[in-house]
C-alpha positions as CSV (number, residue, x, y, z in Angstrom):
1,R,-20.2,7.8,38.0
2,F,-22.9,10.5,37.9
3,A,-24.3,9.7,34.6
4,V,-25.2,6.1,36.0
5,S,-26.4,8.0,38.8
6,V,-29.1,9.8,36.6
7,G,-30.1,6.7,35.1
8,Y,-28.1,6.3,31.3
9,W,-26.6,2.8,32.0
10,K,-26.9,0.9,34.7
11,D,-23.5,0.5,36.7
12,P,-24.1,-1.5,40.3
13,Y,-20.3,-1.7,40.9
14,I,-19.0,2.0,40.3
15,Q,-19.2,3.6,43.2
16,Y,-17.7,1.7,45.2
17,F,-14.6,3.7,42.8
18,V,-15.1,6.0,42.8
19,R,-17.2,9.7,45.0
20,Q,-20.0,10.6,44.3
21,A,-19.0,14.7,42.6
22,K,-21.1,16.4,45.3
23,E,-21.3,19.9,41.9
24,R,-23.2,19.7,39.9
25,K,-21.8,20.9,35.7
26,A,-23.6,23.8,34.2
27,P,-26.2,22.0,32.3
28,E,-25.1,21.8,28.4
29,I,-21.8,20.8,29.6
30,N,-23.3,18.1,31.5
31,R,-25.5,16.9,28.8
32,G,-23.4,16.8,26.2
33,K,-20.6,15.0,27.3
34,L,-23.3,12.9,29.4
35,G,-24.5,11.9,26.1
36,C,-21.2,10.7,24.9
37,Y,-20.0,8.7,27.9
38,Y,-23.4,6.6,26.9
39,A,-22.4,6.7,23.2
40,R,-18.9,5.6,24.2
41,V,-19.8,2.5,27.1
42,H,-22.5,1.6,24.7
43,G,-20.0,1.6,21.1
44,V,-17.4,0.0,22.8
45,S,-19.6,-2.6,24.7
46,Y,-21.0,-4.0,21.4
47,L,-18.1,-4.6,19.6
48,I,-16.2,-6.2,23.4
49,K,-20.0,-8.7,22.9
50,A,-19.4,-8.9,19.8
51,F,-15.8,-10.2,19.4
52,L,-16.9,-12.8,23.2
53,K,-19.6,-14.4,21.5
54,K,-17.4,-14.5,17.8
55,T,-14.8,-16.9,20.5
56,E,-17.9,-18.5,22.5
57,C,-14.9,-16.3,25.5
58,N,-13.0,-18.4,25.0
59,C,-10.3,-16.1,24.9
60,Q,-8.8,-12.8,26.4
61,I,-9.8,-9.0,27.0
62,V,-6.4,-6.4,28.3
63,N,-8.3,-3.8,28.8
64,L,-5.3,-1.0,28.7
65,G,-4.8,2.0,30.9
66,A,-8.0,0.1,31.9
67,G,-8.4,3.5,35.4
68,M,-11.2,2.4,37.8
69,D,-13.3,-0.1,34.9
70,T,-16.1,-1.9,36.0
71,L,-16.0,-4.2,33.0
72,F,-14.7,-7.2,35.1
73,W,-17.7,-7.1,36.8
74,R,-20.6,-6.2,34.7
75,L,-19.1,-9.3,32.0
76,K,-19.5,-12.1,35.2
77,D,-23.0,-10.7,36.4
78,E,-23.7,-11.3,32.8
79,N,-22.2,-14.8,32.1
80,L,-19.5,-13.3,29.3
81,L,-16.3,-13.4,30.5
82,P,-13.6,-15.1,28.9
83,R,-11.0,-17.1,29.7
84,K,-9.0,-14.6,31.4
85,Y,-9.6,-10.4,32.1
86,F,-6.5,-8.3,32.3
87,E,-5.9,-4.6,33.4
88,V,-3.5,-3.0,33.3
89,D,-2.5,1.4,34.2
90,F,-0.3,3.1,36.2
91,P,1.8,1.2,40.1
92,M,-0.3,4.2,41.6
93,I,-3.3,4.1,39.4
94,V,-3.1,-0.3,40.3
95,A,-2.4,0.2,44.2
96,R,-5.0,2.2,44.2
97,K,-8.3,0.0,42.7
98,I,-6.6,-3.2,44.3
99,H,-7.2,-1.3,47.9
100,N,-10.9,-0.4,46.7
101,I,-11.5,-4.7,45.9
102,K,-9.5,-6.1,49.1
103,S,-12.0,-3.5,50.9
104,K,-14.8,-4.0,49.4
105,P,-16.4,-8.1,49.2
106,P,-19.1,-6.8,46.6
107,L,-15.3,-6.8,44.2
108,S,-13.0,-9.1,46.1
109,K,-16.4,-11.6,46.5
110,P,-16.6,-11.8,42.5
111,I,-12.9,-12.5,41.8
112,M,-12.9,-15.2,44.2
113,E,-15.8,-17.1,42.7
114,S,-14.5,-17.2,39.8
115,H,-10.9,-17.3,40.0
116,S,-9.4,-21.9,40.1
117,G,-6.8,-23.6,41.4
118,D,-3.7,-21.6,43.3
119,S,-3.5,-19.2,45.6
120,L,-5.0,-16.3,44.7
121,L,-1.1,-14.2,43.8
122,I,-2.4,-9.9,46.0
123,D,0.3,-8.0,46.3
124,S,0.6,-3.5,46.5
125,H,1.1,-3.3,42.6
126,S,-1.1,-6.7,41.5
127,L,-3.2,-9.3,41.4
128,D,-4.0,-12.9,39.7
129,S,-6.7,-14.6,40.1
130,S,-7.9,-17.5,37.7
131,R,-9.9,-14.7,35.2
132,Y,-8.7,-11.6,36.8
133,S,-5.5,-10.0,36.8
134,I,-4.9,-6.5,37.3
135,V,-1.0,-5.2,36.5
136,G,1.2,-1.6,37.6
137,A,2.9,-1.0,33.6
138,D,3.7,1.7,31.8
139,L,2.5,1.4,28.9
140,R,4.8,4.0,26.8
141,F,7.3,0.7,28.1
142,S,6.1,-2.6,25.8
143,S,8.1,-5.3,26.6
144,D,8.4,-4.1,29.9
145,L,4.6,-4.8,29.6
146,E,4.8,-7.9,27.8
147,E,6.9,-9.4,31.3
148,K,4.7,-9.1,33.4
149,L,1.4,-9.9,31.5
150,K,2.8,-13.3,31.2
151,K,3.6,-13.1,34.7
152,H,0.7,-13.4,35.0
153,H,0.0,-16.0,32.5
154,L,-1.0,-14.0,29.4
155,A,-1.6,-17.4,26.6
156,I,-0.3,-15.2,23.1
157,D,-2.2,-18.4,20.9
158,L,-5.7,-17.1,22.4
159,P,-7.7,-14.4,20.2
160,T,-7.1,-11.5,22.4
161,L,-8.8,-8.7,22.1
162,L,-7.1,-5.4,23.0
163,V,-9.1,-1.8,24.7
164,A,-8.0,1.6,24.5
165,E,-9.9,4.8,25.6
166,C,-9.2,7.6,25.8
167,V,-5.3,6.1,26.6
168,L,-3.2,6.2,23.1
169,V,-3.0,10.1,23.4
170,Y,-1.7,10.4,26.3
171,M,1.1,9.6,24.3
172,T,3.6,10.2,21.7
173,P,2.5,9.2,18.4
174,Q,6.2,6.7,18.6
175,Q,5.1,5.3,21.9
176,S,1.0,4.6,20.4
177,A,2.5,3.2,17.3
178,N,5.5,1.2,19.4
179,L,2.1,-0.3,21.9
180,L,0.1,-1.1,18.4
181,K,3.0,-2.7,16.4
182,W,3.6,-4.6,19.6
183,A,0.2,-6.0,19.2
184,A,0.1,-7.2,16.3
185,S,2.6,-9.0,16.5
186,T,2.6,-10.8,18.8
187,F,-1.3,-12.3,18.5
188,P,-1.8,-14.0,15.4
189,V,-5.7,-13.8,16.4
190,A,-6.1,-10.2,17.8
191,M,-8.5,-7.3,18.0
192,F,-8.4,-3.5,19.0
193,I,-10.5,-1.1,20.2
194,N,-9.8,2.5,20.4
195,Y,-11.7,5.8,21.8
196,E,-11.0,8.6,21.5
197,Q,-10.5,12.4,20.2
198,V,-10.9,13.3,16.0
199,N,-11.4,16.4,14.1
200,M,-9.1,17.6,16.2
201,A,-6.8,19.7,13.4
202,D,-10.0,22.5,12.9
203,R,-11.1,25.0,15.5
204,F,-13.6,23.5,18.0
205,G,-10.7,21.0,18.4
206,Q,-7.7,24.0,18.4
207,I,-10.6,24.7,22.1
208,M,-10.9,21.7,23.9
209,I,-6.1,21.2,23.0
210,E,-6.3,24.5,24.6
211,N,-8.9,24.1,27.3
212,L,-7.2,21.0,28.5
213,Q,-3.3,23.0,28.6
214,R,-5.2,25.3,30.7
215,R,-5.6,22.2,33.4
216,Q,-1.7,20.6,32.7
217,C,-2.8,18.1,30.9
218,N,-0.8,17.7,27.4
219,L,-2.6,15.4,24.5
220,A,0.7,14.1,23.4
221,G,-0.6,12.2,20.4
222,V,-3.5,14.8,19.4
223,E,-1.9,14.6,15.7
224,V,-3.1,11.4,15.2
225,C,-6.1,12.2,15.4
226,R,-6.3,15.2,13.1
227,S,-9.1,13.0,11.6
228,L,-11.1,9.4,10.9
229,D,-8.9,7.5,8.5
230,S,-5.3,9.6,10.5
231,Q,-6.6,7.3,12.9
232,R,-7.2,4.1,11.1
233,E,-4.1,4.5,9.5
234,R,-2.5,4.5,12.1
235,L,-3.7,1.0,12.6
236,L,-2.8,-0.3,9.3
237,L,0.8,1.6,9.1
238,N,1.7,-0.9,12.5
239,G,0.6,-4.4,11.5
240,W,-3.3,-4.1,11.3
241,E,-4.9,-5.9,8.6
242,T,-8.0,-4.4,9.0
243,A,-9.4,-0.6,10.7
244,R,-12.8,1.0,10.6
245,A,-13.1,4.2,11.3
246,I,-17.0,6.1,13.0
247,D,-16.8,9.4,14.9
248,M,-19.7,9.7,18.5
249,M,-22.3,11.3,16.4
250,K,-22.8,8.2,14.2
251,V,-22.8,5.6,16.7
252,Y,-25.4,7.7,18.7
253,S,-26.6,6.9,15.9
254,F,-27.1,3.1,15.8
255,L,-27.7,2.4,19.4
256,P,-31.0,1.0,20.1
257,Q,-33.6,4.6,19.4
258,A,-35.9,3.4,22.1
259,D,-33.4,4.0,24.9
260,V,-31.7,7.3,23.3
261,K,-35.1,8.5,23.7
262,R,-35.1,7.6,27.4
263,I,-31.9,9.8,28.6
264,E,-32.8,12.9,25.9
265,G,-35.9,12.7,28.5
266,L,-32.7,12.8,31.0
267,E,-32.2,15.9,31.2
268,F,-33.3,18.5,28.9
269,L,-30.5,20.1,26.0
270,D,-31.2,22.8,24.5
271,E,-27.3,23.5,23.1
272,K,-28.1,20.7,20.1
273,E,-25.4,22.4,18.4
274,L,-23.0,22.4,20.7
275,F,-24.1,18.0,21.6
276,E,-23.2,17.4,18.0
277,Q,-19.5,19.3,17.9
278,L,-17.6,17.5,21.3
279,M,-19.4,14.4,19.6
280,Q,-18.1,14.8,16.4
281,H,-15.0,15.4,18.1
282,Y,-14.7,11.2,19.3
283,C,-14.0,8.4,17.8
284,I,-14.3,4.6,17.7
285,C,-11.6,3.1,15.7
286,W,-11.0,-1.0,15.5
287,A,-8.5,-3.0,14.3
288,S,-8.2,-6.8,13.4
289,K,-6.0,-9.2,12.7
290,D,-7.2,-12.6,12.3
291,S,-4.7,-15.8,10.4
292,S,-7.4,-18.1,11.9
293,N,-10.5,-16.4,10.7
294,L,-13.7,-15.4,12.8
């Protein structure tokens, strides 16, 4: 929310979900984290749009642990909506999101505009329209997840993109393996995008873990975040045919240089080294399973 308010990227919808924080963070943390968010938003968006173009939007997207994400509305604005867009999160989070959608016309109107057919289903823990669904479920139990998604008209035979941003790391390695296995075995044509920590076995990674633990935030799946290789391996061992992983410094170097220059001019950063270290401790991985050679 803060990154959008200072101009890192445009998101006209996040203001309806997240209130602006009053206090400002220390500049080096701020700039480092904001740069990382910027690279994450652009990197994930690049892969999503590549998938949508390859499938000519004749596909579905399942956003796992979506929280207050606004991607559905942004894709609609760009005329890039898939056949159906699903979001999954804990029922408590889903209830909050649905409340915001119901009470704010800039959020509810696009859902109504893209909806066709029978009446729209909406209750406290789920929403189902013809193009957009929110499902309250626990990702650690894939049979429950599948049942709920199917109730909301998940199409197994449609090319499917699954997105998880800082989600798998909060599950045990066994739980995330089960989720990845379920996704790989369920859809004949699919892609999985995962954004999360990497290189966590070094000193910088240990400090990150300790800082999070002090805030009662336990990274149950951090052992899989040892390296880019361990991230790739997890995907390949759980049924995905191809897998790639790159750290966020690499992603940052791929972004359009004119825009990078623009965001670097937004706030002064003298702790370049800290920024680079932070970027080397997050990565984007993507895997695919492709029976129809997309």
